N, C-alpha and C positions, 0 to 999 in steps of 0.2 A: 579196791580203794583207789588205786592209781587210775583205773579206767574212769571212775567217777570224777576224778580231778580233771582229766582231759576233757570229759564231756562238759563240765562246768566252765572250763576255760573257753571252749569253742562257743558256748552259749553267750558268754560275755563278749567275745569278739564279734559275733554276729549281731548282738544287740547294739554294740557301739557302732558297727558299720551301718546298721539300719538308721540309727540316729543321725550319723553323718550324712547319709544319703538324703534323709528327710530334710535336714538342715540345708543341704546344698540346693535341693529343689526349691525350698522357700526363698533362698537368697536369689536364685535365678528368676523366680517369679517376681520378687520385689524389684529386681533390677529392670525387668521387662516393663513393669508398671511405671517405674520412674522414667524410663526412656520414652514410653508412650506419652506420659504426661508432659515431658520436656518438649517433645515434638508438637504436641497440641498447643502448648504455650507459645512456641515460636509461630505456629500457623495463625493462631488467634491474634497475636500481636501484629503480625503482618497484615491480616485482614483489617484490623483497626487502623493501621497506618494507611492502607489503601483508601479506606472510607474517609479518612482525614486529608486525603490527597498529599500525604507526606511520602512521596514516591522514593526518595532517597533512603529513608528508614525502611520502607517496605522491601526495597531491593536487598538491603543488608540482611534483614531477617529471613527473607526467602532464600537467599544464597546460603546463609548459615544453616537453615533447616535442611537444605539439600545436601550440604556438606556433612552434617552430623547424622542425617538419616537418609542415606541414598536409596533405601528400599522401604521407606516408611509409608504409613497410611496416607499421609498428606503430600508426599513428594511429587507425584504427578501433577496434582492441582497446583502446587507451588511452582512447578516448571511452566505451567500455562499462565499463571499470574505474573510470572517474571516477564513474559512477552509484553503484557499490558503495561507493567510498571516501567520497563525500559522505554517503551513508546511514549508514555506520558512524561517521562523525564527528558524527552527529546533525544534520547540516545538511540537513534533509528537503526544504526548498524548493529548494535547489540540486540535490539528487538528482532531484526531480521535473522540474526544468527540463532537466537533462542527459538524462534519459530521453526527454522530449518531443523534444528536439533530435535524439537518436539515431534516433528513429522517422521523423523528417522527412528526415534525411540518408541513412538506410540502410533504406528500407522493405522490402528483400528480403534483408537480411543474416541469417546464421544466428543472430545474437544479438538480432534484432529482437523475438522473443518475450520475451526477458529484459527488454528496455527497456519493453515494454508492461506487463509484470508489475510492474516496479519503479515505474512511474507510479502504480499503485494502492497499492503497498506503502509508498511514500513518504508517503502520507496516513495510513496506518494508525496510527502512534503518536499522531497528533492525535485520531483517532477514539477510541482507547483512553482517552486522558486526559480527553476531553470527556464520555464516556458511562459509563465503568466506575467510577462512584461511586455511593454509596448515600445521599448527603445530599439528602433531598427538599426541603430548604429552598430550594435553588438549582436544582432540577431544571427548572423551567419556563423558566429563563433560558438554558439550554445551547443552543448552536448545533449542530444535528445534520446540517447540510448536508455536513460532511466525511465523515460516515459514509455518507450516501447516495451521495456522489460516489465514494468508494472502492468501494462495492458495485457501482456502475454500471461502473467501470473494470475491476474484476475480471471481471464478466460479459462485458464487451467482449473482454477478453483471452482468456477461454475460448472465446468464439465465433470469434475470429480464429485461435486456435492450439489446436484441440481435441486435438492429438497431442503438445503440449508436455509435457516432464517436470515442469513447474511447475503443471500443471492441478490435481493433487490438493491441493497446498498452497493454491492459490487457492480451491478449493471449501470447504476448511476455514475459511478466513478469511471467506468469505461467510456461512457458518453462524454464525461468531462475531459478525460485524457485525449480522446479523439479530437475534440474541439481545440484543445491546447496545441496538439501536434499540427493540426491544420493551420492554426494561427501562426505557428512558427514558420511553416512553409510559405505562407503568404508574406510574412515579414522578410524572409530570405529573398523571395521573388521581387519584392519591392526594392530591396537593397540592390539587386542586379539591375533592375529597371533604372534606378537612380544613377548607376554607373554606366548606363547605356549598353549594358550587356543584355540586349533584348532577347536573344535566343535562350540564354540562361534563365531569364525571367519567365519566358514562355514555358520552358520545360518544367520549372518549379510550379508554376500556376496550374499547368495541365496535370501535374502529379496530384494536386489537391482533388481535382475532379475524379481521378482514378482511385486514389487511396482513401479519401475521406468524402465520399459522395453524399452522405446524409448530414453533413455539418453545415452550419450557417455560413461558413467561410467560402462556400462554393460561389457565392455571389461576388465576393471580392476577387476570387480567382478568375471569374469570367471577365471582370473589368480589366484585370491585368492582361489576360489573354487578348482581348480586343485591342487594348492600348499597344501591346507589343507588336501585334500584327500590323497595326496602323503605322508604327514607327518603321517597320520593315517593308512598308509599301505593299502589304498583302491585304488589300481592301476587302476582297471577297471573304477571306477567313475572318477578318475583323467584324464584318457585318453578321456572319453566322454566330459569332460569340455574343454580339449585341442582341440578336434575336433570342438566343438561349437565356440571356440575362433578363430580357423583358418578359419571357414566358415563365421563368421559374422564380424570378425575384423582381416583380413589377414595382415594388416599393423601395428598391435599392436607391440610396441617396445620390448615386452617380448618374441617375436618370433624371432628366428635366421633366417639367410638367406635361410635356408632349410625349414622354416616353423615349426620348432620344438620349443617347450617351453623351455626356459632356466631355469632349476630347480636349487635350491640351491645346492652347492657342499660341501664346508667345514662345514658350520653350517646351521641350519634351518633359520638363520636370513639373509642369503645372498640375498635371493629374496626380502626381505623387504628393505634391503639396496638399491638394484637397483631400487625398486619401489619409494623410497623416493628421489632418484636422478633423477627421471624424468618419471617413469611409471605412478604413481598416479598424478592426477591433470594436466596431459599433455593436456587434452582436455579443459582446462580452456578457451582457445581462442575461442572455438566453442560455448561457452555460450554467448548469446546475451549481449553485453555490453550496458546497458541502462543508459541514462543520467537522472539526476534528474530535467530536465526542465519540471516540471509539469505546465500545462497551467492553466490560470485563468478561472473561470467559465464565461459563456456567460452573457452578460448584458441583463437582462430582468426586467424591472421595473414593479411594481405592478400597476394595473388599479385603 
């Protein structure tokens, strides 16, 4: 009788344990479903905010999604979307940081090319602001390091992802940056010329021919080279520069109707005056005018 009682007691305990285990599993499953639904709600709300161009709200939702669900189904996509949202909010430093972080966390993700591309593009507005000016007075003070860095990062992106759909745009931006950098050097050379620092002007202008040989600004560089040699009484070198100008830039506005270079007459600043009236920066229209319509990263959910 006592044995039967023990057996019945054990059966009751096992039955209760089984019910508890089953109930615990159901609670865990319910919690997982609720968490998944919560993550999806955040993600969909963030996508709607991006569609509406409400980047402030999108950033808040994407950051909260990543905080609540660091290893969720939508987390990696949210990290890619944050790069775009920061950029569109003009928080370029945050966009660059987010892009750098993405490349470190996901070196083999399908959106990694986008992150490398955006690392360079996040610097691009600063490049445009720093270099796309025509005020020679402050030309020598400008920091062109941002332009060089953006150019290097774009080149790195193309090398890493030659088949990316973003390569064509990256190449256009590299052309754009090269022209801006060349224009900056011309502006500095003109500044030296105005100060009668002809050797400094000559070196800067010659640097354009060496460093930016395929840019439209090489014509302006040759004008400055010829003019600086003229002021230094180096007529033979001046004539060589003029011949190169006539050969490579026959329509340059510093050449008269007979193809001769218009040299300064009354003062050494005459040519600089004419340059600032239209010779320099005349090729601005040939630089690709790029819009800041940066596309969003492709939608790729985590498995």
